[in-house]
C-alpha positions in Angstrom: 6.2 -27.7 -7.3 3.1 -26.3 -9.5 0.6 -27.7 -7.0 2.0 -25.9 -4.5 2.5 -22.4 -6.6 -1.5 -22.8 -7.5 -1.8 -23.1 -3.7 -0.3 -19.7 -3.0 -2.0 -18.1 -5.4 -5.3 -18.9 -4.1 -4.4 -18.2 -0.9 -3.4 -14.8 -2.0 -6.6 -14.2 -4.2 -8.6 -14.9 -1.0 -6.6 -12.6 1.3 -6.3 -10.0 -1.9 -10.1 -10.0 -2.2 -11.4 -9.6 1.3 -8.8 -6.8 2.5 -9.6 -4.3 0.1 -6.0 -2.8 0.7 -3.2 -1.5 -1.6 -0.6 -3.5 -0.7 2.9 -1.7 -1.7 6.5 -2.5 -1.0 7.0 1.2 -1.0 4.0 1.6 1.5 5.3 5.2 2.4 5.2 6.4 -1.2 1.6 5.6 -1.1 0.5 7.6 2.8 -3.3 7.7 2.4 -3.6 4.3 1.7 -1.6 3.1 4.4 -3.0 5.6 7.2 -5.5 8.7 6.7 -3.9 10.0 9.4 -0.7 10.8 7.0 -3.1 12.8 5.0 -1.4 16.3 4.3 1.7 15.6 6.2 4.1 17.4 3.5 4.7 21.1 3.6 1.9 22.1 1.2 0.5 19.9 -1.5 1.6 16.7 -3.2 0.8 14.5 -6.1 1.7 11.1 -6.0 1.4 8.2 -8.1 2.1 4.3 -7.6 2.3 1.4 -10.1 2.8 -2.5 -9.0 3.5 -5.2 -11.2 3.4 -8.4 -9.1 4.2 -11.9 -10.8 5.0 -10.6 -13.8 6.1 -14.2 -14.8 2.4 -15.3 -15.1 0.3 -14.7 -17.8 -1.8 -11.5 -16.3 -0.8 -11.3 -13.5 -1.3 -8.8 -10.5 -1.3 -4.9 -11.5 -2.0 -2.1 -9.6 -2.0 1.7 -10.4 -3.1 4.4 -8.1 -2.8 8.3 -8.0 -3.3 10.6 -4.8 -3.3 14.3 -4.0 -3.2 16.0 -1.0 -2.9 19.6 0.8 -1.9 20.8 3.9 -4.0 23.8 5.3 -1.5 25.0 8.0 -3.5 27.7 9.3 -6.2 25.5 10.8 -4.5 22.5 11.3 -7.2 20.8 8.4 -6.0 18.5 5.7 -7.4 16.9 3.0 -6.7 14.6 0.3 -8.2 12.1 -2.2 -7.0 8.9 -3.9 -7.9 6.9 -6.9 -6.5 3.1 -7.5 -7.2 0.4 -9.9 -6.3 -3.2 -9.6 -5.9 -5.8 -12.3 -6.1 -9.6 -11.3 -5.9 -11.2 -14.3 -5.7 -14.7 -12.3 -9.4 -14.3 -11.4 -10.4 -11.7 -14.4 -11.4 -9.3 -11.6 -10.8 -5.6 -11.7 -11.4 -3.0 -8.7 -11.8 0.4 -9.2 -11.3 2.5 -5.8 -11.9 6.2 -4.9 -11.0 7.7 -1.1 -11.8 11.0 0.1 -9.5 11.3 3.4 -9.5 14.2 6.1 -7.2 14.5 8.8 -6.2 17.0 11.7 -3.2 17.4 14.0 -2.9 18.3 17.7 0.2 19.7 19.5 1.0 18.0 22.6 3.7 20.1 23.2 6.2 21.6 21.1 8.2 18.4 20.1 5.3 15.8 19.7 2.3 15.8 17.8 -0.7 13.5 17.1 -2.7 13.4 14.3 -6.2 11.5 13.5 -7.6 10.8 10.2 -10.3 9.8 8.5 -11.2 7.8 5.0 -14.4 7.6 3.3 -14.3 5.3 0.1 -16.2 3.7 -2.8 -15.3 0.6 -4.6 -16.8 -1.0 -7.6 -15.6 -4.4 -8.9 -16.7 -6.2 -12.2 -15.4 -9.4 -13.4 -15.4 -11.0 -16.8 -16.8 -14.5 -17.0 -16.3 -15.0 -20.8 -12.5 -15.3 -19.3 -13.2 -18.0 -16.9 -14.0 -22.0 -17.3 -16.2 -23.8 -14.8 -16.4 -27.1 -14.5 -19.7 -27.9 -16.4 -17.9 -26.6 -19.2 -15.4 -29.6 -19.1 -15.3 -33.1 -20.2 -12.4 -35.8 -21.3 -12.3 -34.1 -24.8 -11.7 -30.8 -23.4 -14.0 -27.5 -23.2 -17.5 -28.5 -24.9 -19.6 -25.8 -23.6 -19.4 -22.2 -24.1 -21.7 -21.2 -21.5 -21.4 -22.1 -17.7 -24.5 -22.8 -15.5 -22.2 -21.3 -12.5 -22.0 -18.1 -14.4 -25.7 -17.4 -14.5 -25.6 -17.3 -10.7 -23.0 -14.1 -10.6 -23.4 -10.6 -10.8 -20.8 -9.0 -13.3 -20.7 -5.8 -11.0 -21.1 -5.0 -7.4 -20.2 -1.8 -5.7 -19.9 -0.6 -1.7 -19.1 2.2 0.5 -16.5 1.4 3.2 -14.7 3.5 5.8 -11.1 3.4 7.5 -9.6 5.8 10.3 -6.0 6.1 11.6 -3.9 7.9 14.1 0.0 8.9 14.0 2.1 10.2 16.7 5.7 11.6 16.0 8.3 13.8 16.9 11.5 15.0 14.8 13.0 11.5 15.5 10.5 9.1 15.4 6.8 8.2 14.1 4.3 5.4 15.2 1.0 5.0 13.9 -1.9 2.4 13.6 -4.9 2.2 10.9 -8.2 0.3 10.6 -9.5 -0.4 7.3 -12.7 -2.1 5.9 -14.7 -0.7 9.3 -18.1 -1.3 7.6 -17.2 -5.0 6.3 -18.8 -4.6 3.5 -20.5 -7.8 1.5 -18.2 -8.1 -1.4 -19.9 -11.4 -3.3 -20.7 -11.5 -6.6 -23.4 -14.0 -5.8 -26.7 -13.7 -3.6 -24.9 -14.8 -0.4 -23.0 -12.7 1.9 -19.1 -12.5 1.8 -18.4 -9.8 4.1 -14.7 -8.1 4.0 -12.8 -8.4 7.0 -11.1 -5.5 9.3 -7.8 -4.7 8.2 -5.7 -3.3 11.3 -2.2 -1.9 10.3 0.7 -0.6 12.7 3.8 1.4 11.2 6.5 3.0 12.9 10.1 4.4 12.6 13.1 6.3 13.4 15.3 8.5 12.4 19.0 8.7 12.6 21.4 11.8 11.5 24.8 10.7 10.5 27.1 13.7 11.5 30.4 13.7 10.3 31.6 16.2 7.7 35.1 15.0 7.5 33.8 11.7 5.8 31.1 13.9 3.8 27.9 12.4 5.9 26.4 15.5 7.0 23.2 15.4 5.1 23.3 11.3 5.6 20.1 10.0 6.9 18.8 6.6 7.8 15.4 5.4 8.3 14.9 1.8 9.9 11.0 1.5 9.9 8.2 -1.6 10.0 4.9 -2.1 8.6 2.8 -4.8 10.2 -0.7 -5.7 8.6 -3.6 -8.2 10.0 -6.6 -9.6 8.7 -8.3 -12.3 10.4 -5.5 -15.1 10.7 -3.6 -13.8 8.0 -0.8 -11.1 8.8 2.4 -9.9 7.0 5.5 -7.8 8.1 7.9 -5.5 6.4 10.9 -4.9 8.5 14.2 -2.5 7.0 15.5 1.0 6.5 16.2 3.6 3.7 19.4 5.7 3.8 19.3 9.1 2.1 22.4 11.0 1.0 21.1 13.7 -0.9 20.0 13.4 -3.6 20.0 9.5 -3.4 17.9 7.0 -1.5 18.5 3.2 -1.3 16.3 0.8 1.1 16.5 -2.8 2.0 13.5 -4.9 3.3 12.6 -8.2 4.6 8.7 -9.2 4.1 7.6 -12.3 6.0 7.4 -13.4 9.7 9.8 -16.0 10.1 8.4 -17.0 13.6 5.4 -18.1 12.0 4.3 -21.4 10.0 1.3 -21.2 7.5 0.4 -25.2 6.8 3.7 -25.9 8.3 5.6 -23.6 5.6 7.6 -20.9 7.4 6.4 -17.7 6.3 9.4 -15.9 4.3 8.2 -14.1 1.6 10.3 -11.7 -0.1 13.7 -9.3 0.1 13.0 -5.7 -1.3 15.6 -3.5 -3.0 15.2 0.2 -3.4 16.6 3.0 -5.2 15.3 6.7 -5.5 16.3 10.0 -6.8 15.1 13.5 -5.3 15.8 16.6 -7.7 14.1 19.6 -6.2 10.7 18.9 -5.4 10.3 15.7 -7.5 10.8 12.0 -6.3 11.0 8.8 -8.2 11.9 5.6 -7.1 12.0 2.3 -8.0 11.7 -1.0 -6.2 11.9 -4.9 -6.9 10.4 -7.5 -4.6 12.8 -10.8 -4.7 11.0 -13.6 -3.9 12.4 -16.1 -1.3 9.3 -18.3 -1.1 7.8 -21.5 -2.6 6.8 -18.8 -5.5 10.6 -17.8 -6.2 10.6 -20.4 -9.4 7.5 -19.0 -11.1 6.5 -15.8 -10.2 8.9 -13.4 -11.5 9.2 -11.2 -8.0 7.2 -7.9 -8.3 8.1 -4.2 -9.9 7.2 -1.1 -8.5 7.8 2.6 -9.2 6.5 5.9 -7.4 6.5 9.1 -8.2 6.1 12.1 -6.0 5.9 15.7 -6.6 5.7 18.6 -4.1 3.8 21.8 -4.7 2.4 25.1 -3.4 -0.6 26.4 -5.2 -1.8 28.9 -2.9 1.7 30.8 -3.4 2.5 31.9 -0.1 6.0 33.5 0.8 6.5 31.8 4.1 9.7 31.0 6.4 11.7 27.4 5.9 9.4 24.8 7.3 12.1 23.4 9.7 11.6 27.3 11.4 7.6 27.6 11.3 6.5 23.8 12.0 8.2 20.4 13.3 8.5 17.7 10.7 7.5 14.2 10.7 10.8 12.0 9.6 8.7 9.7 7.4 11.3 9.4 4.7 10.1 10.6 1.1 8.1 13.4 2.8 
């Protein structure tokens, strides 16, 4: 079983290192990394923080921290944002630092249908500590015998590169659908003198908002948001499908991650069941989710924990009529 576990670790590392993608279960709580067109889709400004601890049962597993900020300049339909992230991949002693600058603009097709386009310009810095790695020429039948490996002499300990991402989103007051492409420049991410170009990552995401109106049963402010998020990079693909249910001030969600009709090396692609709970107070949201693994990793990984924080603000301080009177809101949850 441990052989299968390490096989999955290697596959995950290969996907993660080549995708340059912040892969959150609460994907709409990190909108600037999901689709640049989601930049500034709130009423005014938003500040968010996301933390993911993946496979905590593994010593020095995968941890991702990101923070983002955006603002909607409603008068001219321009929206700007910035996102910072740091990924620590203990299995490979690899750290990634990322900064992205987003810009988005909105076009009105009619009074109930909008299209938004977005662009992301980013810079990533990666570093690796070879002191924490063991290569073949350091080993013998008696154990580790050399402190320095010849392989490590051929590696750089730090690399950096620019990249681009684009996205488009269409929405009404009930549905939304968007697509995004990241890694457009396909930069070289190799720590050696060879070329290892990152592959383009394609994403499709969408959903619908159902309003349950039954005041006699206390469902007047209850909303259901079924949604999907599909990602593909080369031959690797991943699908999240599920729903949030919101009844002020609580949110609960249930999602499935995997592609049951697809097999990878004769193994059906079931990955995890995701449970989510959130609370909204005034302009502040906090949510927690847990990924329960249903793959071959379930006895080793410990699942994944994720926490998201969101604060809405208006630093321009303008007194305007309620949003529902001024503009049509995108029904994406948590916004």
